[in-house]
TORROKE-958999 format. One record per atom (N, C-alpha, C, O): residue in one letter; x, y, z. Coordinates in steps of 0.02 Angstrom, whole numbers, plus 50000, padded with zeros to 5 digits. Each point is the difference from the previous one (the first is absolute). Layout:
<lumdrens>
AXYZ...
</lumdrens>
This chain:
<lumdrens>
M501334923549698M499585005949996M499815001549928M500374998349954T499085004850038T499805002349934T500025007649999T499845003350049Q500364999549894Q500045007249993Q499305003050000Q499614998449955P500225005850094P499345003150001P499955005449947P500505002149971G498905000050018G499905005049948G500045007150026G499615004349980T500874997050064T500085006650028T500365004649950T500544998349976A499165007350009A500315004849954A500585003550036A499925002350057T500654998249911T500585003350030T500285005149951T499934999349939A500405005850088A500255005549958A500704998849974A500195003049950H500194992750082H500704999249982H500174992649993H499684995750029T500835003049932T500224993249987T500744999250017T500405004449984V499764990150048V500694998150013V500134993449965V499644995250011D500885004649948D500194994049964D500564996650039D500545003050008L499354990950016L500504996550040L500624998149960L500494997850029A499485002949906A500594998749959A500455006149995A500544999649970R499265006050060R500385006249997R500225002050071R499684997950048P500855006149959P500215002250067P499465004250034P499645003749968L500334995650097L499555004150040L500295007050008L500615001049998R498955003950012R500205006850015R499685002250066R499484997250018P500825007550017P499675002550061P499295002549987P499574999350043L500315003649898L499325002249984L499514994350000L499435000850021D500784993349956D499564994150002D499804998450071D499424998250013L501045002550034L499854998550069L499505005050029L499554998050038R500525008349945R499515005050023R499304998449972R499515000450036R500474997849901R499354998649969R499684993650027R499394999249995A501014996450034A499734993850026A499555001150061A499664995450021A500335010650006A499545001550055A499284999249978A499564998650041E500315002249895E499344999049972E500024993849955E500544997649983P498864999949997P500014994249954P500425001249939P499975005449969L500444989750014L500515000649949L499974993849956L499964994450025R500075006649910R500014994249955R500714997449994R500455003649977V499674990350044V500654996949997V499984994749945V499624995250004E500785005949945E499984995749941E500504994350007E500605001150008V499154992749988V500414994150001V500054997549928V499554996549976T500985005349990T500074998549929T500204992749989T500174996450047G499805001549891G500224993349983G500734998950017G500194994650022E500225010649969E500714999550018E500084998450074E500414995850019V499205007650023V500044998850072V499764993050016V500324996450039R499125001749932R499744993250014R500504994649982R500094995150036D500245005949907D500484994949977D500584999250049D500194994450017R500095011150005R500574999350045R499804997550069R500384996550032V499015005349991V499774997350064V499894992549994V500174996250045R499545001649899R499894992849990R500664996249995R500064994550026R500435008449940R500654996749995R500324999150068R500294994850016S499665010450025S500284999650067S499634994850041S500324996350039R499035003349954R499614995050038R500174992949977R500074995550041A500015003749895A500184993349974A500704998150024A500124994150016H500325010649986H500684998650025H499984997850073H500344995450019L499255008150021L499934998050070L499754992850006L500274996150039R499235002249922R499744993250003R500544995049981R500064994750032A500345006849917A500534995449979A500524999250055A500244994550012V499945011050020V500494999750054V499744995850058V500364995850027L499025005349991L499704996150055L499954992749980L500084995650042G499785003149895G499974993149976G500664996450003G500034993950005D500515010049994D500674997150006D500234999450073D500574998450014D498965003150032D500154999750072D500575004850019D500394998550046R499665007149919R500495005150020R499685004550053R499425001749995P500975000250055P499715004150054P499845007149975P500405003149966V499024999350053V499805006949984V499725003050065V499514997650028Y500805007749994Y499805003150063Y499265001849997Y499765002949952G499894995350101G499295001850007G499534995449964G499404999850015A500864996349936A499584995149966A500114993150028A499524996150007T501105002450010T500154993450029T500265000650072T500144995050032T499935011149992T500315001150066T499555004350044T499505002849978G500704997550085G499715004950045G500255007049984G500365001049951F499465003750091F500145007049985F500495003150049F500034998150058G500365006749916G500455003750042G500504995550034G500344996049968A499705004750099A500494996050038A499844992649998A500424995950019L498985002349959L499804992949998L500094997049931L499684995049983V500755008049976V500124997649932V500304992950000V499934996549950G500395001550104G500304993450003G499514994450010G500194994150000F499175007650010F499484995050010F499564999649937F499945004949964A499784989450025A499564999049942A499365004050009A499735000750055G500015001849889G499355003350000G499444994949996G500124994050007R499285008349982R499424995649995R499944997249929R500195003349952D499554990850043D499984996649936D499485003049953D500115000449939D499325001750088D499465002549958D500095007549988D500155003850046G499774998349891G500125007049982G499545004850035G500225005350023A499134993049981A499535004450034A500155000550074A499945005350030D500264989049999D500184999950071D500625004250012D500055003650050Q500434996049904Q500605004050005Q499845007549996Q500305004150035C499224997649923C499775007049996C499725002350066C500185005350026D499374990750003D499695001950064D500535000950053D499985004850039N500514990849962N500525000350050N500445006249990N500215003250048T499924998549888T500405005949985T499685006350029T500335004050034L499034996849953L499675006250017L499775000250073L499985005450030A499854988849999A499735000050067A500495002850051A499825004050042H500814993749954H500475002150052H500215007349993H500285002950046L499575000049895L500165007149990L499435004650022L500065006149993G499404991250031G499445004150023G500135002850069G499634998650047A500905005249959A500215002750065A500105007549998A500335002850044G499395000649906G500095007249993G499625003950053G499514997650028Q500735008349985Q499705004350050Q499985007249974Q500255001549946G499465002850094G500015007149985G499435002249955G499564996049984P500445010349997P499465002749958P500014997049930P500504997349978Q498935003449989Q499954997749931Q500355004949954Q499985006150011L500344991349937L500355004349953L499505003749955L499444997749988D500785008149990D499615004149954D499824995949937D500444996749972P498925003350008P499814996249940P500425001649938P500134995549960A500075010850032A500415001849942A500674996450002A500254997949948V500045001350111V500634996550007V499904992649986V500424996849968V499045000450058V499864992849991V499924998449926V500294995249975R499315008749990R499874998649929R500645001049958R500124996249954A500275008850063A500645000849965A500454994050012A500354997749956T499644999850105T500384994050017T499814994149957T500424996349976M498935002850015M499774994249961M500185000849927M500124995049966L499915011150009L500225001049931L500744998249992L500194996749952V500225005550096V500714998249998V500084992450004V500434997149966R499164999750076R500084992750009R499814996349936R500364995449980V499095006549989V499804996349940V500505001149944V500114995549960W500185010450035W500515001249948W500594995350010W500244997049952S500005002450110S500574995650013S499834992849982S500404996649968L499025001050052L499804993149986L499924998849925L500104994549976A499715010849988A499874999449928A500644999549959A499964999049939Q500625001750091Q500624999849961Q500244992949986Q500484999049963G499184996050066G500154993249982G500594996950035G500334995649972H499825006650090H500554997150038H499764997150067H500414997850040S498945002249972S499754998050066S499654993250000S499904997250054G499935000149889G499684993549998G499284999950023G499744994750018V499935011049981V499305000250020V499554997949942V500214999949943S499184998450074S499514998449949S499755006449966S500015005450030V499774994049908V499725005749965V499415002850037V499875006049997G499764989750038G499425002350037G500165005150054G499595004350015V501004995350013V500205004950051V500085006949967V499755005050027V500594995349916V500095006349965V499325002849977V499865005950008D499744989749963D499335002249979D499595002650059D499655005049994G500404991550062G499615002050058G500195006850027G499575004050017L501084997349988L500225006550025L499815005549950L499795005450021A500284993249915A499805004949950A499265001650005A499795005849995A499814989050014A499275001050006A499835004150061A499575004449998M500774994250058M499875003850061M500135007449991M499615004250023L500944997549942L500185007049990L499505003649955L499985006149999G499634990149963G499485003049959G499375001750038G499535002849971T500464995650094T499425001550042T500215004750056T500575002450001S498994999050044S500155004350058S500204995950061S500045002750055F500074990949936F500184995550056F500685002050029F500475001349963V499574998850104V500625001550034V500114994950055V499624999850048P500894996049947P500154995450056P500155003950063P500325005349998A499454992150059A500175003050064A500704997850020A500124994050008M500335010750000M500704998450011M500265003950061M499995006149999P500234990450053P500265003550059P500685003049986P500384997649959R499785007750077R500625003749988R500614996450027R500535000249969L499414996550088L500584997450035L500084992549989L499524996250006G501105001849978G500134992949992G500594998649954G500294994650003S499885010149953S500554998949953S500645003250025S499995005350032V500574991549954V500665003050013V500355001749934V500585001850000G499064997549944G500285001849935G500514995049974G500385001649954A499634992450075A500444994749977A499594993749995A499524999050038S500664996649916S499584994349983S499325002549977S499494996550006G500505009649968G499385003049976G499605003050056G500174999550059D499295003849922D499535002850049D499504994650020D499405000449986L500864994550047L499654993750009L499315000850032L499504997949972I500485005250087I499375000050037I499485004449967I499434997749991P500725008549991P499485003949965P499754996749936P499404999949988L501054997349972L499804996949938L499614993650013L499574998149960A500574998450095A499604994150016A499285001850014A499554996349981Y500335009350051Y499315002350011Y499665001449933Y499414998549991A500965004549963A499715001349934A499834993549965A499474999449969A500984995750034A499874993649968A499394996650029A499584997449964Q500355002850102Q499424997050032Q499365003649979Q499484996849988S500565009750008S499415003949979S499784998049930S499404999349987L501084999849969L499844998049931L499754992949996L499694998049950R500434998150101R499724993250004R499305000150030R499684994750006G500095011150015G499355000450032G500034998950075G499494998450031R501095002449998R500094999150072R500225006650030R500345004049968G499484997150093G500195006350031G499545005749978G499394999149995W500915006749993W499615006149990W500245003849939W500564999049975A499005005350002A500155004449943A499595006450008A499565000550043Y500595004249913Y499635006450000Y499705001249931Y500314998649948L499095004050052L499675002649940L499755006950016L499595000950045D500655004149919D499795006950011D500065002050074D499575003550027G500984994350004G500145001950068G499644995950053G500095001250059V499504994149921V499614995950047V500354993350009V500144996649950R500005001550111R500334993750015R499484994349998R499485000450033L500674994549928L499544994449990L500384993550005L500614999949989P499054994550026P500324993549991P500234999449928P499645001849954A500974995750036A500294999949933A499564996249951A499945002149942A499774992450079A499584996149954A499415004149975A499824999749941E499885004250104E499445004349980E500235005449952E499665001549951A500925001650063A500265005349957A500154997349930A499855003349950L500464990750046L500134997049935L499364999049961L499965001549941D499544995950093D499364998649967D499685006549973D499735000049945R500315005250094R499685006349980R500305002949936R499655003249961V501014995850029V500315002849940V500084994949944V500315001349949G499404992850061G500004995049947G500634996149992G500154997649945L500245001750108L500614996149998L499904993450036L499624999550047T500744995449930T500004993650034T500664999250037T500515002649978P499484993950079P500604999450041P500574996549962P499894995549960L500725006750054L500594996749972L500074993050029L499874998850059V500354996649900V500184993250022V500754999349990V500255000849945L500104997750109L500735000250000L500304993450023L499694996450039D500905002149935D500404994750030D500575003250040D500025006150007G500434989850019G500525002750042G500465005049966G500185005150029R500014993449908R500445004749964R499645006549986R500305005450007D499064994349973D499625006249989D499995004350062D500125006049998A499734990850059A499945003750062A500655003350019A500025005950018L500534990349978L500645002950019L500205005649952L500275005150022A499604994149914A500185005249952A499615006550012A500255005449987L499144993950037L499605006050014L500295004150058L499925006150002V500404990550045V500225003650060V500755001450001V500235004250039N500164992349920N500735000050008N500345005449957N500504998749967G499235007450035G500295005549964G499885006650037G499575000550043T500835004549939T499975006450035T499545005049965T500165005949993S499274991649985S499555004249960S499705005750041S499895005549974L499974993450090L499755005450042L500535005450009L499865005949994T500754992050020T500555004850008T500105004149936T500085006150003T499924990549940T500105003549937T499445004949986T500125005749982A499264992050027A499425004249986A499995006250045A499895005549976A500234993450089A499985005750046A500565005049985A499895006050004T500704991549980T500545004649982T499845004149938T500125006049998A499604990749952A499825003549938A499465005350013A500055005549974L499444992850065L499475004850015L500275005950041L499825005749988A500614992850060A500305005450040A500425004649957A499975006150007L500424991049947L500415003949955L499575004949959L500175005949995E499294991649977E499575004349960E499725005850041E499975005749976S499844992950086S499735005250043S500535005150020S499875006149999V500734991650019V500535004750018V500215004149940V500155005950007R499864991149934R500155004049940R499495005649990R500185005649983A499194992850028A499485005249994A500115005650050A499925005949983S500264992450078S500135005150051S500645004049984S500045005950015H500444990849954H500615003549979H499825005349948H500255005650003R499314992749950R499775005049951R499605005550035R500065005949983A499534992150066A499605005050037A500465004850038A499865006050002A500674991350027A500465004450037A500325005249953A500125005750021Q500034992349917Q500265004949952Q499495005549988Q500175006050001L499214992049986L499485004949987L499885004550060L499965006149993L500004991050066L499865004050060L500575004850014L499885005750021T500744992249968T500575004550010T499955005949952T500135005750019C499694993049919C499935005449951C499455004950021C500085006049993L499364991450031L499475004450024L500245004250059L499855006050004L500514990950042L500265003750058L500475005549977L499965005650024V500484992849930V500485004949974V499635005949969V500185005850013D499324992949947D499655005449965D499565004050047D499985006249995L499674990550050L499575003650046L500405004750045L499775005550017L500834992550003L500415004150044L500435005049962L500275004650030G499794994649904G500395004649960G500754998650001G500405004549989C499794989250023C500714998149999C500285000649929C499625000549951D501044999450044D500335000649935D500254993149978D500544997950021P499104998649936P500224993349979P500615000249954P500334994949991D499815010949979D500585000449955D500664999150037D500524999049968Q499465001350098Q500604998850039Q500094992550012Q500464996949972F499125000250070F500124993150022F499824994749949F500164994150008L499495007949937L499834995349947L500405001249936L499864997149948H500645007250055H500375001849939H500344993849972H500324996250037P499635002749896P500294993949971P500764999650009P500274994550007R500085011249994R500734999850010R500164997550070R500484996250010L499125006050039L500104997850069L499924992550006L500414996650031L499065000749939L499864992950007L500484995849958L500164994450019A500075008249925A500514996549961A500644999250041A500324994749997A499855010550040A500604999650041A499924995250059A500504997450026Y498895001349994Y499864995350055Y500204992949981Y500224996150042G499705002249894G500254993749975G499544994050007G500204994549983H499195006650040H499524994450007H499455000949949H499595004650006P500394991149943P499515001049946P499285000350023P499605003949973A500214992250077A499305000050022A499815006850030A499445002349992A501035000850043A499865006750028A499895005049943A499565004350005A500844995249943A499915004449942A499324998749967A499675004749977D500134989050019D499354998349971D499435003050040D499545002949971V500494996550095V499485002850043V499985007649992V499475002949993A501115000250008A500025007349993A499705002249933A499655005049997A500494991249950A499725001849934A499244999550001A499665004349972Q500064990650061Q499284999450005Q499705005850040Q499475002649983M500874999350070M499755005550041M500055006749962M499565004250006R500984996749956R500055006249960R499445000449949R499745005549987T500064988949985T499455000149952T499365002450033T499645004149972L500224993350088L499385002150035L500045007350023L499495003450003L501124998950013L500085006850025L500155005049944L500145005850014A499844992149924A500145004549944A499535006050003A499394999350004G500905006749993G499605006150003G499925002850070G499705005350008A500554991250043A499945002550069A500415006450008A500555000649975V499165004250062V500335006450012V500175000550074V499545000350041P501104999949977P500195000650071P499725006550029P499945005149966S499894994750098S499725005950033S500545005250015S499865005950005G500764991750003G500545004650014G500105001450074G500475003550018D499104993950025D500085001350071D500144993750041D499915000050061R500294994649906R500184993950035R500745000250018R500385003849971P499844991950077P500714999850018P500434997949940P499754996949953L500895004950049L500454998049946L500024992449994L500014997449944Q499994999250113Q500004992750000Q499404997550039Q499915001650058E499684994449908E499414997150032E500204994450047E500564997449997A498975000750046A500114994250043A500134993849958A499814999749941Y500524995450088Y500174993949963Y499384996549972Y500044996849948S499405003850087S499394996649977S499755002949934S499554997149969I500725008650010I499885002649933I500634999549957I499984997349945R500585005350082R500605000649960R500314993349980R500294999449946C499634995650097C500324993549987C499534994849972C500164994149998T499255008049979T499524995149975T500254996149939T499884994049995P500475009249957P500234995949944P500504994750020P500024994549972Q500405007150078Q500494995150023Q499654994450038Q500154994149990L499385007650054L499644994950039L499564995749954L500034993950002L499575009449957L499554996349957L500394996249946L499784994749978G500795007950002G500424996449952G500284993750030G500014994849967A500225005550096A500264994050033A499444994950008A500114994049991A499295008450025A499434995450005A499864996849933A499854994049997E500205009849949E499894997349934E500514994649983E499834994849972E500805006350046E500514994949988E499834993650037E500074994549973A499715006150090A499824994150039A499394996549970A499974993949998L499555010049979L499404997049969L500174996449936L499684995049983R500825007449980R500204996649939R500304993250017R499914995149963Y500455004550092Y500254993450022Y499414995450015Y500004994249979V499505008350057V499424995950017V499624998049936V499744994549995D500235010149957D499704998349935D500314993649971D499644995649978G501025004150024G500354994249972G499854993650037G499914994749969V500065005750098V499854994050039V499294997749986V499884994049991V499655010650008V499304998149988V499924997049930V499664995049992A500665008049959A499964997249932A500274992949998A499704995649968A500865003250066A500294993250002A499544995250036A499904994449978D499825007850079D499554995750038D499364998449961D499754994450004L500005010449958L499404998749961L500134995249943L499544997049972G501095002150009G500194995249949G500324993850029G500344996249964S499575002750101S500344994550034S499544994150011S499425000850017V500854993249973V499644993850019V500204998550071V500574998150014S498975002850031S500134999350072S499664993750025S499404999850011D501004994949998D499724993550019D500584995450018D500585001749989N499264992550038N500494994750013N499634993350006N499514999650037P500714995349928P500545000049950P499765002849934P499415001349991L501074999749963L499835002149932L500154994249953L500494996450007L499075002949943L500074994849950L500215003049933L499755005249980F500724991449987F500245002149934F499934994049953F500474996149993P498945003249976P499874994049960P500494999049943P500174994349984D500085011149986D500444999349942D500664996650020D500324996949957A499885003750106A500634997050023A499874994350050A500484997350029D498895000849980D499824994750048D500305001450069D500304995750031L499615010649991L500275002050065L499455001750049L499505003149981V500584995050081V499615002450057V500505002950049V500394996350030L499615010349978L500515003350039L499705002850064L499515003849999H500804994350056H499785002350066H500465005750022H500614999050007G499115006850004G500415005850017G499615005250039G499554998350038G500635007949952G499745005450042G499685005749963G500065005850021N499584992849924N499685005549963N499395002850035N499655004249972F500224993450088F499465002750041F500265004950052F499635001950045F501005000149950F500335004050051F499955007349982F500305002349951G499325001550088G499825006849981G500495005350021G499795005450023Q500864993249971Q500495005050022Q500005006349956Q500055005550028P499914994049906P500015006249961P499445004850018P500115005950009A499284991549998A499445004350019A500085002650071A499785005650014A500524990450030A500115002450069A500445006250000A499835005050032F500734994749933F500435005949995F499635005949968F500035005650023A499624992949922A499665005449963A499465003250043A499935006150000A499694989950036A499475002850042A500285004150057A499715005050021D500874992850005D500335004150052D500235006749972D499965005150033V500294994849906V500185006349967V499385004449993V500045006150011L499404991049969L499385003949995L499835003250067L499785005850002A500324990650053A499845002850066A500445006050015A499765004950028L500884994749954L500455005750011L499805006049957L499985005650024V499864993149913V499785005349956V499365003250026V499935006150002T499604989750019T499365002550025T500105004450061T499695005350006A500744992550040A500115003950060A500305006849984A499805005150029Q500674995249924Q500325006449985Q499535004549959Q499995006150010L499624991049945L499505004049965L499495002850050L499785005749995G500034990150053G499555002450053G500305005750040G499665004850016N500994994550000N500345005550035N499965006549960N499855005350028L500284994249907L499995006049958L499315003250000L499945006050010V499564990049977V499325002849995V499785003150066V499705005350001E500444991350055E499815002750065E500375006450016E499715004750028R500944995749954R500385006150011R499745005849957R500015005750022Q499784992849918Q499705005249958Q499355002550030Q499855006049998L499764989450030L499385002250034L500175004350060L499665005050012D500854993150026D500205003950058D500215007049979D499825005050033L500574995549914L500215006649974L499395004149981L499975006050013L499554990749955L499425003649973L499565002950056L499695005349990V500274991450067V499565002550053V500365004850048V499685002650047D500974998549943D500405004050046D500065007249974D500315001049947P499425004050087P500005006849974P500705003049995P500095005049965T500404992150069T500685002749995T500354997649937T500535002749982R499184992449983R500334997349940R499544999849939R500234998649945N499135002850065N499524999449943N499835006749968N499515000649964G500915004550049G499895006449968G499475004250034G499725004649970G500144993950094G499535004150037G499284997749999G499565003650023L500314990549951L499334997250004L499834998450072L500464999050040P498905000849978P499824999050071P500224993350026P500064995249962P500085004450103P500224993750030P499474994549989P499405001250007M500844993049977M499574994249985M499525001349943M499524996349990L500625009149972L499575001949943L499275000850020L499554998949961A500365003150102A499325000950026A499715006549973A500345005149999A499044994649979A499675006049973A499905005350055A499995006049985G499954991850077G499955004650056G500364996950059G499674996950043P500995003949962P500394996550051P499725001250070P499845005650020G500104988950018G499715000350067G499274998049998G499794995350035R499825008249923R499304998049991R499964993949955R499524996150004Q500975003149952Q500054994249957Q500714997150004Q500475003450021H499594990349959H500644996650008H500284997149936H500534996950001G499135004149943G500284998449935G500274992949994G499634995150007L501025004549980L500344993549987L500284996850063L500384995249994Q499445007150065Q500324997650060Q499894992450009Q500474996450015G498925001449976G499864992850007G500334995949946G500264994650013V499745008149926V500314996449944V500754999250012V500294994849987Q500035010550039Q500724999450013Q500144995050056Q500494996249996L499105003750055L500094995050053L499974992949971L500424995850016A499085003049942A499934993449970A500604998449955A500244994349999A500015010749965A500584998949956A500614998250041A500394995749980T499695007550077T500574998450044T499954992750024T500504996550002A498905001450016A499914993050022A500164995149943A500294994850012I499515006949927I500134995649943I500744999549987I500264994549986V500105011150017V500724999849988V500344995850053V500464996249985A499325004350077A500294995850053A499904992649984A500444996050012E498975002349962E499874993049981E500444997949942E500264994450000L499845009949951L500434998349944L500724998750023L500324995349978R499925008950067R500684999250024R500064993550041R500494996349992R499035002450052R500034994150042R500034993749957R500354995250017A499275004849928A499954994049959A500544999449948A500004995349960A500475009450038A500524999849949A500574995350018A500464999149960T499524997850099T500514995150018T499984994249951T499474997149989P501095001149981P499994994649949P499744993450028P500204997950054A499354999049908A499774993350018A500484994749975A500044994650029S500335007049918S500424994949968S500614998150041S500354995349982T499775008250072T500574998350044T499784996250062T500414998750044Q498954999549960Q499734997050061Q499954992449997Q499594997150035S500824999749925S499964992849990S499974996050065S500385001350047L499154993949956L499944995550056L499944992949973L499624998849954P500764996550074P499934993049976P499344997050022P499755001650054T499984994149905T499374996650015T499994993249966T500474998349964N499004997850047N499904993849964N500574995150012N500284997249953L499905001850112L500554995650019L500655001749964L500404995649982H499705010950006H500595002749966H500054997949927H500525000949968N498934996350005N499974999249927N500015006949969N500365001249951Q499255003450077Q500015007049979Q500445003850050Q499745003450045D500914995949949D500445003050050D500185007249984D500245003650044V499644998749894V500025007149984V499375001649961V499814996349954V499875009150064V499395002049966V500035007549986V500315003750039P499374998749907P500065007149982P499485004650031P500105006150002F499354991150024F499445004050024F499775005149947F499825005750016G500184992049922G499775004449947G499275001650004G499795005549981T499804989950044T499295001350005T499865005650049T499605004549986Q500754995350071Q499925005550048Q500225006649970Q499665005150009A500904994949956A500255006149970A499505002749948A499875006049998A499854989549961A499565002149946A499345002750027A499755005149977L499954991250070L499365002350027L500085006450039L499565004449998R501004996350038R500145006350034R500065005749949R499765005650012A500564993049930A500075005249949A499325002249973A499905005949986V499634989450007V499325001949978V499685004650051V499715005149982D500354993250082D499715004250052D500305007049999D499645005050002Q501024995349994Q500345006550003Q499855004249938Q499945006150005A499994990749938A499835003749939A499325003450008A499915005649977G499624991050054G499355003050012G500045006150046G499645004949990L500794994750060L500085005750046L500335005949964L499805005750011L500704992949948L500325005449962L499505003549955L500015006249994R499564990149976R499485002949957R499565004950040R499825005349974L500024992950088L499605004550041L500395006250021L499725005550004L500934993750008L500415005950015L499995005049942L499955006050010C500094991349929C499975004449942C499325003649997C499975005949983G499504990550033G499355003150003G499965005550051G499685005249989A500654993850069A499995005150052A500365006449977A499755005550011L500834993749956L500355005949974L499585003549947L499995006149997A499674990149962A499575003149949A499455004150031A499855005549976V499854992150078V499495003950035V500315006550027V499695005349997G500924994250030G500345006050025G500145005049945G499905006050010L500314991749932L500145004549944L499365003549977L500005005949984R499464990350014R499365003049980R499805005550050R499785005449979Q500314993350086Q499815004950051Q500465006149998Q499785005650012A500854993349971A500475005649994A499755004949948A500045006150009G499714991349936G499735004449949G499405004050023G499875005449975Y499764991850073Y499405003450026Y500185005550050Y499655005150003V500884993950036V500155004850054V500555005049982V500275003350044G499904997349891G500435005549981G500584998549956G500345004649977A499804989050009A500544998549954A499805002549930A499415000449984R501095001249977R499855002549933R499734994449955R500084994150014T499605007949932T499784995249950T500614997449963T500445003949982P499614989550007P500584997449964P500095003449933P499525001449965T501125000050018T500155003849939T500194995449942T499935002049942A500294992050072A500164995249946A499354996949975A499614997650042P500265002349894P499374997249975P499874992950024P499434998250017G501094997649985G499904993150023G499794999750073G499564996150018C500765008050023C499825000250071C499315003150010C499614997750042A500235007449919A499345003250007A499444995149983A499494999850034A500624996249915A499484995049981A499914994850054A499444998250017A501124999450010A499964995050054A499675002950062A499594996750032F500585009549984F499705003250059F499255001049991F499614999250047A500195002649893A499285001049987A499624993550012A499455000050028R500844994349949R499674993650012R499964998550075R499504997550025L501035004250010L500014998950072L499475004250035L499664997550045A500285008749935A499505004450031A499294997749985A499555001150041E500354995849901E499344997249985E499844993950043E499414998750015T501104997750004T499914993750036T499945000950075T499614996650033V500795008149994V500035001050073V499755007150015V500335004849982P499104995850051P499765006850018P500485003350050P500364996650036A499645009949965A500395003750049A499774998350070A499424998350011I501045002150037I499844998450070I499805006450035I500435003750025D498944997749976D499745006150031D499244999350005D499645001449952P500114996450105P500334998850065P500334993150002P500014996349950D500285002150109D500314993450009D499494994549988D499405000850012R500854993649964R499594994049991R500454993950003R500615000849995P499124993350014P500424994049995P500304999549930P499665001149950L500984997250046L500355000149936L500244993149977L500374999549950D499434995350086D500244993349980D499784998249930D500404997549961A498975003950022A499754998449933A500335004449947A500114997849943D500045008450075D500335004549952D500704997549982D500215000549943V500144996950107V500674997249987V499954994249951V500414999549954V499104996250055V499914994349955V499825002449930V500274997549951R499285007450044R499815002649934R500605003249965R500094999349940A500325004350098A500595003149971A500494994749975A500305000949947A499784993750091A500444994549978A499744996949936A500394998449955E498965000850040E499704997249939E500115004749940E500134997749945L499815008850067L500135004849947L500734999749977L500135000349940L500324999050107L500714999549981L500124993949956L500405000349954D499254994250060D500074994149957D499825001849928D500344997949953R499145006150039R499785001949932R500475005149969R500184999549942L500035005450097L500425005349974L500684997649978L500295002649952T499974992450083T500684997849986T500044994049955T500544997449988G498905000449986G499994994149958G500425000749938G500244995049974S499855011150001S500375001149938S500725002050012S500375001049952I499844999750112I500695001950015I500414993750002I499874995650041A500625003749915A500414993949997A500484999650058A500394995350006
</lumdrens>
């Protein structure tokens, strides 16, 4: 492939570690820099592979069949071996993956290949880098990977697309891959057997999806802090009780103290109304403990994602300096499987919190006497009734999907893959659930805005007042009733902006 002249706003250097931010930015055209350092190590690895093959040493996938058929010889011709590698993996099913997830996957894959342990040609690295500089998106089916031996089937579809076979997307339009490549000025990849296997034999989809889900859940975690502070101020609760630093220090969990400190900053200047119960419901009083525990879990996932983004995920790996070709399991996505399952648990509990806060807000027995469902004219209008119904359905979905995927191992491939992590399922589920949590936060934000319209006091803390003013500008009051689906989405988008500076 040749690098097209597409202008891009951001640059990723393959000689440097990837960051989750790089993966988010990969949704749009991204400049991927293949430095001389990268080229040198990729060439050394390729030369080492040739030397090993010249010595008639066995190399999985280059001289052998695949998976359970490793005991049989592969095809003699490199191009033929490539075709054979990818053809049998064309068995994916289900819906197409989100383009943002696909492009993040390809960035993770090219970074791994660029570390010089896979024996691929420089053209493969150049080709993937060039693709990411355009709007090209390989068509990748969701179902087919078990998160072991790499995300074989989804990545095989991507490899075929980059060869000009199968399908791709440009600006959301599905096209024959060859036509899409031509439109963006790319030439099809030419691969041999080792190139093809290296493209598919890694957990790049699992890693990318976990990283993207983590970023989204972190944003909702910040949104939940903000929304809780708005709820506290609108209702006139006393934050000096349940957020007191002495109280949280005695709790003994540093993350809970950190969350409470952030909430105290936003609530600085808040004046309690004096007519709230001595002890608020747990959905208010226990938020620093709940959100703190979530923060501790997210820090664990941070570590797994950072390690995965710096991981060479392939088999076999070549080490030219020691003349080694090592066959092992660096394609086994167990760390991300556990991490994505943790994300699902965090997402479900954050969803529980947000939904319970919405329930409190619409209930006149607990919201300080505001009208039921925050309706401007109860009976003649229904306010948040539909939004709460939808929120209940979303929470049910979050809970249903919180069952760990990483414990569902099934043997496959003639028991060659006799234990598998199902990390891909866990990661893609985490992406889905993160999107639902974001909408739940939007629903609560709409409720808070309506509470201000039907009689709640104006927030007294300057930070809360500023956030509420932005919310009121974004979401009109509900009077009369109207469909609120678009308002929930707009509120979620506003929360993304409002919480961008909250660490």
